[in-house]
Structure formats: structure tokens, C-alpha cells
C-alpha positions, 0 to 999 in steps of 0.5 A: 346731781346738785341735790345729791352733792348737797346731801353728801356735803351736809352728811360729811360736814354738817349743816354748813359745809366749808367754802372750799368743799362747795367750790371743789364740788362745783369744779367736780361737776364741770370736770365730769360734765364739761358741757355744763361748764359756762364758757362766759365765766372766769372759772366755768363753774360759778353758776354751781358755786361762786365763792366771792358772792356765795351764790349758785345752785349748790349754795341755794340748795344748801340754804334750803336744807338749812332752813328745813333742818331747824327745830320745830315744836310739834304743832299738834301736841302741847306740854303734857304732865306725866306721872312717873312710876316713882310718884314724881310728876314730870312735864313732857315736851315733844319736839320734832325735826323735819328732814334732819339727819344731823342737827348740829355740825 
């Protein structure tokens, strides 16, 4: 469930969703599934997302997604020199993105 919500948030708002969005999703989880509410905490959903500390299951998953969506140069390929049909020589550099749908917010 946390994975699905984190993917949805990053799809709608980019790599770094707003604090309010994360808090509303945490509240939504415990509203739909009351047995997941923490009776010892103030609001009951802080283990999913705590706005004061920026921690919780949702925050942890979003940070993991952010780390995985950084640009990584391809390890197997180096810059290649390509001869264009017009006679111009061009250096081609390939990059790959891992697990990224939208690299920029």
C-alpha cells in the first residue's frame, strides 16, 4: 500500500511531493484501515508520515525512490564518436535513468 501511494504521489507531484500531500495520504490510510492506527500517538498516523520530523513509512519510501531516480551514466558505454551523414563528426554520450518516469518535478 505504501509503495502504491508513493508511486502515485511521485507520478502526480514529481520526485518531491508536498508535505500536505504526504500527510493526507497517511491520514487516508488510517481512515480506510482503522486497525493500522497507532493509539499511542497524537494523530494516529505518524508512523506512516510525521510532518514534524519528516519520517515514517511514506517518507522512507519516497526517499528510496528519489535515490533510485537520479541520472546514472551507462557503465558499459563510453563516449562514442559518430560520423553524421553531412560529414560532421559528433561525440555521442549515452545516459540511462533507473526506474524513473518523470526525472524532474
